[in-house]
Each structure stands twice: as C-alpha cells, then as structure tokens.
DRENLUM-289626 format. One record per residue: x, y, z of N, C-alpha, C, O, CB in turn; residue number from 1; residue in one letter. Coordinates in steps of 0.05 Angstrom, whole numbers, always signed. Each point is the difference from the previous one (the first is absolute). Glycine has a CB too. Example, Ala and Ser with C-alpha at 12.3 -4.5 7.8 and 13.67 -1.06 7.14 Angstrom:
2
n_xx	n_yy	n_zz	ca_xx	ca_yy	ca_zz	c_xx	c_yy	c_zz	o_xx	o_yy	o_zz	cb_xx	cb_yy	cb_zz	n	res
+264	-114	+156	-18	+24	+0	+18	+24	+0	+21	+0	+13	-59	-23	+12	1	a .
+31	+44	-39	+16	+24	+1	-15	+22	+14	+10	+22	+4	+14	-35	-47	2	s .
// end
This chain:
107
n_xx	n_yy	n_zz	ca_xx	ca_yy	ca_zz	c_xx	c_yy	c_zz	o_xx	o_yy	o_zz	cb_xx	cb_yy	cb_zz	n	res
+302	-382	+929	-29	+2	+0	-10	+10	+27	+16	-2	+18	-19	-35	-52	1	m .
-14	+45	+37	+1	+9	+22	-27	-24	+16	-18	-10	-14	+39	+70	-5	2	p .
-20	-65	+40	-5	-22	+6	-35	-13	-1	-8	-23	+0	+55	+37	+25	3	p .
-65	+17	-28	-23	-9	-9	-21	-7	-26	-24	-1	-8	+39	+19	+43	4	a .
+22	-24	-42	-3	+8	-40	+8	-34	-7	-7	-13	-20	+35	+81	+6	5	q .
-14	-77	+34	+15	-27	-15	-27	-15	-4	-23	+0	+8	+76	-5	+17	6	q .
-35	-9	-43	-30	-24	-7	-6	+10	-28	+8	-12	-20	-38	+6	+72	7	g .
+12	+37	-55	-4	+9	-9	+19	+9	-25	+24	+4	-2	-51	-4	+41	8	k .
+1	+3	-63	+13	+4	-29	-19	+36	-4	-24	+0	+3	+31	-71	-30	9	q .
+8	+97	+20	-28	+19	-5	-10	+8	-27	+10	-7	-22	+3	+27	+62	10	p .
-32	-6	-37	-22	-19	-12	+18	+14	-37	+10	+22	-5	-76	-24	+54	11	r .
+60	-22	-65	-2	+8	-28	+26	-8	-10	+12	+6	-20	-45	+34	+25	12	g .
+41	-59	+18	+31	-20	-8	+3	-20	+9	-3	-4	+24	+26	+33	-24	13	t .
-17	-54	-19	+12	-29	+3	+15	-8	+12	+22	+10	+3	-28	-11	-29	14	a .
-2	-21	+39	+17	-13	+16	+28	-3	-5	+1	-6	-24	-38	-12	+31	15	p .
+56	+18	+0	+38	-3	-13	-4	-30	-8	+19	-6	-15	+18	+42	+54	16	a .
-51	-56	-35	+10	-37	-3	-25	+7	-29	+4	-20	-14	+8	-23	+81	17	s .
-24	+53	-74	-18	+7	-29	+22	+8	-18	+17	+17	+4	-65	+2	+15	18	k .
+45	-37	-41	+6	+10	-30	-13	+14	-13	-23	-5	-8	+38	-24	+5	19	s .
-2	+51	-1	-18	+19	-27	+16	+5	-16	+23	+7	+6	-53	+16	+16	20	q .
+20	-25	-51	-6	-5	-27	+29	-14	-10	-6	-23	-6	-34	+66	-2	21	g .
+77	-40	+4	+13	-18	-1	+26	+6	+16	+13	+20	+2	-37	-32	-42	22	m .
+26	-17	+54	+25	+7	+15	+21	-6	-15	+2	-11	-22	-20	+5	+63	23	s .
+34	+17	-24	+33	+6	-9	+14	-23	-10	+24	+4	-5	-19	+31	+39	24	s .
-12	-56	-36	+23	-27	-9	-25	-1	-36	+5	-19	-16	+18	-25	+86	25	d .
-40	+59	-75	-18	+3	-16	+14	+14	-11	-1	-8	-23	-37	+1	+39	26	s .
+52	+22	-15	+6	+31	-12	+29	-1	-2	+10	+20	-10	-48	+8	+33	27	m .
+53	-46	-17	+30	-6	-4	-3	-19	-21	+12	-21	+0	+9	+27	+48	28	s .
-38	+0	-69	-1	-30	-6	+6	+3	-36	+7	-16	-17	-50	-4	+64	29	s .
+35	+57	-50	-1	+8	-20	+34	+25	-7	-1	+22	-11	-67	-35	+19	30	s .
+92	+1	+3	+16	+19	-2	-6	+29	-28	-9	-3	-22	+41	-43	+47	31	p .
-21	+71	-10	+6	+20	-18	-26	+10	-9	-1	+15	-19	+45	-34	+6	32	g .
-66	+12	+26	-30	+4	-2	-3	+27	+22	+9	+1	+23	-27	-59	-36	33	r .
+5	+78	+0	-18	+13	+19	-25	-13	+7	-5	-20	-13	+22	+57	-5	34	t .
-36	-29	+42	-21	-4	+1	-28	+25	-7	-23	+0	+9	+53	-36	+20	35	g .
-17	+54	-46	-4	+21	-14	-13	+7	-19	-14	+19	-7	+40	-21	+21	36	s .
-12	-32	-26	-24	-1	-32	+1	-24	-8	+16	-14	+13	-7	+57	-36	37	q .
-18	-51	+10	-12	-25	-6	+20	-11	-19	+8	+14	-19	-58	-2	+27	38	p .
+57	-32	-5	+23	-18	-17	-2	+5	-33	-22	+0	-11	+18	-42	+51	39	m .
+24	+45	-52	-17	+4	-31	-9	+34	-4	-8	+7	-22	-18	-64	+26	40	g .
+27	+78	+19	-8	+23	-7	+28	+16	-4	+17	-2	+18	-66	-4	+6	41	a .
+53	+16	-37	+12	+26	-12	+5	+22	+15	-17	-2	+17	-2	-9	-51	42	q .
+34	+34	+39	-1	+16	+22	-22	+23	-26	+2	-8	-24	+58	-3	+68	43	s .
-76	+33	-40	-16	+11	-17	+29	+27	-4	-7	+19	-14	-58	-37	+34	44	p .
+98	+17	-8	+16	+15	-11	+22	-11	-24	+18	+13	-11	-29	+9	+57	45	y .
+6	-41	-49	+17	-16	-15	-4	+11	-25	-24	+6	-5	+23	-46	+32	46	a .
+16	+43	-44	-18	+9	-35	+3	-43	-7	+15	-20	+4	+17	+99	-36	47	p .
-62	-71	+18	-1	-33	-11	+14	+6	-37	+3	+24	-8	-64	-46	+45	48	q .
+66	+6	-49	+4	-12	-24	-17	+4	-31	-11	-21	-7	+26	-6	+46	49	k .
-17	+49	-58	-15	-7	-13	+2	-8	-33	+22	+7	-9	-38	+17	+48	50	w .
+4	-34	-53	+8	-12	-21	-10	+26	-31	-11	+21	-3	+6	-81	+36	51	n .
+18	+40	-49	-16	+20	-38	-26	-1	+0	-13	-20	+4	+45	+5	-41	52	k .
-42	+41	+30	-29	-1	+10	-10	+9	+24	-23	+8	-4	+24	-40	-21	53	g .
+3	+33	+40	-10	+5	+23	+1	+27	+8	+21	+12	-4	-12	-53	+13	54	d .
-31	+56	+4	+3	+23	+7	+5	+8	+33	-9	-9	+21	-18	+11	-64	55	r .
+50	+24	+36	+22	+9	+27	-8	+12	+15	+5	+24	+0	+26	-21	-18	56	l .
-49	-15	+41	-14	+19	+27	+14	+29	-3	+23	+3	-8	-27	-46	+48	57	p .
-16	+64	-31	+11	+24	-3	+20	+13	+9	+14	+16	-11	-46	-17	+5	58	t .
+33	-9	+39	+14	+10	+11	+24	+1	+0	+12	+12	+17	-40	-16	-6	59	e .
+42	-14	-38	+21	-11	-8	+15	+21	-40	+18	-3	-17	-47	-55	+57	60	f .
+0	+80	-32	+3	+4	-24	+6	+27	-5	-1	+12	-22	-25	-49	+14	61	r .
+36	+51	+44	+1	+20	+11	+36	+0	-12	+18	-16	+5	-67	+16	+42	62	d .
+48	+27	-65	+22	+12	-6	+26	-12	+14	+17	-6	-16	-47	+45	+8	63	r .
+38	-43	+41	+21	-18	+2	+12	-18	+8	+17	-6	+16	-19	+29	-22	64	q .
-23	-39	-17	+8	-28	-12	+7	+4	-29	+17	-18	+0	-49	-7	+31	65	y .
+32	+32	-48	+16	+7	-20	+18	+4	-13	+4	+24	+3	-22	-21	+8	66	v .
+35	-10	-26	+32	-5	+5	+2	+10	-43	-13	-10	-18	+24	-48	+78	67	i .
+11	+77	-61	-6	+26	-3	+25	-11	-19	+0	+1	-25	-27	+35	+69	68	d .
+54	-47	-22	+9	+9	-15	+13	-50	+2	+11	-17	+14	-3	+106	-7	69	k .
-19	-85	-32	-10	-23	-6	+28	-24	-7	-1	-24	+6	-48	+56	-25	70	y .
+71	-19	+6	+23	-13	+2	+13	-5	+20	+16	-19	-2	-16	+32	-28	71	k .
-1	+1	+52	+24	+5	+26	-15	-31	+11	+13	-11	+18	-2	+81	-1	72	d .
-35	-85	-24	-13	-34	+11	+0	-18	-21	-16	-18	+1	-20	+35	+31	73	y .
+59	-16	-63	-2	-11	-26	-17	-10	+9	-3	-22	+11	+39	+18	-36	74	n .
-62	+34	+15	-27	-17	-21	-9	+17	-21	-5	+24	-1	-17	-47	+38	75	l .
+22	+5	-55	+0	+15	-40	-21	+32	+10	-8	+6	+23	-3	-72	-71	76	p .
+9	+79	+24	-12	+25	+10	-34	-18	-5	-3	-21	-14	+48	+73	-4	77	a .
-66	-36	+33	-30	-4	+2	-11	+10	-29	+4	+22	-9	-7	-14	+64	78	p .
-10	-27	-66	-27	+17	-12	-4	+15	-13	+22	+9	-3	-30	-14	+27	79	r .
-8	+18	-39	-14	+32	+0	-18	-15	+13	-8	-24	+1	+15	+59	-46	80	k .
-15	+2	+64	-17	-14	+16	+3	-5	+28	-5	+19	+15	+1	-35	-53	81	g .
+15	-12	+52	+15	-10	+22	+8	+11	+12	-14	+20	+5	+22	-42	-19	82	h .
+18	+20	+29	+11	-3	+27	+8	-24	+9	-14	-20	-3	-10	+51	+12	83	h .
+45	-30	+2	+14	-14	+19	-8	+5	+36	+2	+22	+11	+34	-19	-53	84	w .
-41	-20	+51	-20	-5	+35	+26	-12	+10	+17	-16	-10	-79	+0	+3	85	v .
+60	+26	+25	+31	-23	+22	-23	-7	+25	-12	+21	+4	+79	+13	-9	86	g .
-78	-56	+24	-8	-4	+13	+15	-23	+12	+11	-17	-14	-47	+41	-4	87	v .
+35	-24	+44	+35	-16	+13	+15	-8	-22	+3	+17	-17	-18	-42	+61	88	g .
+24	+3	-48	+17	-5	-18	+2	-10	-21	+20	-10	-9	-11	+13	+36	89	a .
-47	+0	-46	-3	-2	-10	-13	+16	-31	-24	+3	+6	+37	-30	+38	90	d .
-11	+35	-64	+10	+17	-17	-39	-9	-31	-9	-21	-9	+94	+16	+32	91	y .
-90	+30	-24	-25	-1	-16	-6	+30	-18	-2	+22	+9	-16	-58	+31	92	y .
+15	+29	-63	-6	+18	-28	-28	-2	+7	-14	-20	+4	+52	+9	-45	93	q .
-43	+34	+42	-38	-3	+11	+0	+26	-23	+18	+14	-8	-34	-29	+78	94	v .
-20	+12	-78	-4	+22	-12	-11	+22	+13	+8	-2	+23	-9	-25	-53	95	s .
-16	+53	+28	-10	+10	+10	-21	+10	+12	-6	+23	+7	+31	-30	-23	96	s .
-36	-18	+16	-30	-5	+6	+10	-24	+28	-7	+5	+23	-26	+3	-86	97	n .
+48	-29	+57	+24	-20	+16	+4	-14	+7	+8	-8	+22	-2	+23	-16	98	g .
-19	-30	-43	+11	-31	+1	+20	-2	-17	+4	+10	-22	-45	-30	+33	99	t .
+52	+4	+4	+33	-6	+0	+1	-15	-33	-17	-15	-9	+29	+3	+74	100	i .
+3	+18	-74	+3	-2	-28	+29	-20	+5	+5	-13	-21	-31	+67	-1	101	y .
+45	-59	+42	+29	-18	-8	+5	-10	+32	-16	+10	+16	+45	+23	-65	102	s .
-16	-45	+57	+15	-6	+20	+27	+6	+10	+6	-22	+11	-34	-1	-22	103	v .
+45	+37	+13	+17	+5	-9	+26	-21	+24	-7	-2	+23	-21	+56	-52	104	g .
+54	-67	+23	+14	-16	+14	+2	-5	+26	+11	-19	+10	+4	+26	-41	105	p .
-25	+12	+43	+0	-1	+23	-22	-20	+15	+1	-17	+18	+21	+61	-28	106	g .
-48	-32	-10	-20	-22	-8	-4	-25	+0	-20	-10	-10	+22	+34	-7	107	g .
// end
C-alpha cells in the first residue's frame, strides 16, 4: 500500500477484522455440501421418480426416451395405447397423454 493510504480501507470494503457472513469454521462443519444449494435441495437436472397415476413431464415424453425394444430391457409388452419410457435408470409405461400406467423393474 502507498504510505498515504496506510490504515485506510478503500470505500465499499469492510475491514479485514470484521466477519461477513459465515466463517470458514461454520462452513467446514457440513462435509459434502456446496454453498450453491440449500440442504435437501435436489439438482434440477437430476431425474426424479414418479408413481402410477402421475403425469410424466412433457420433456420426458420426447422420442429419445421411448423404448421400442422393451424385451431387451426385460419389460413386459405395453398395453394397447401405451409405450415404455426410460428416464435415468427407471422405466415407466405411459399413455399418449403422459399418464403413468405402471413402473417397470428399474423403478
């Protein structure tokens, strides 16, 4: 620091001795947590699980999720008007409007 500035803090900054927010000691008490999400929050990119009767969100009704070769996944033949959809490691038998009829062995 230049001699004229000794002992003065630049405007808009707090002195180094004052603590702002949480200290590093309180942050280290929660191993594995990041500061970006509150405790218990799920990543918006992680697929969630749905149950029979739920409606599968439209983003998972796209053709890329449809399973045509259900026998390759050890799934039973879908009911008439239904098809299998794979989301993550889970399989859902859904109707054309997205209502879940059954959950496969992965779910």
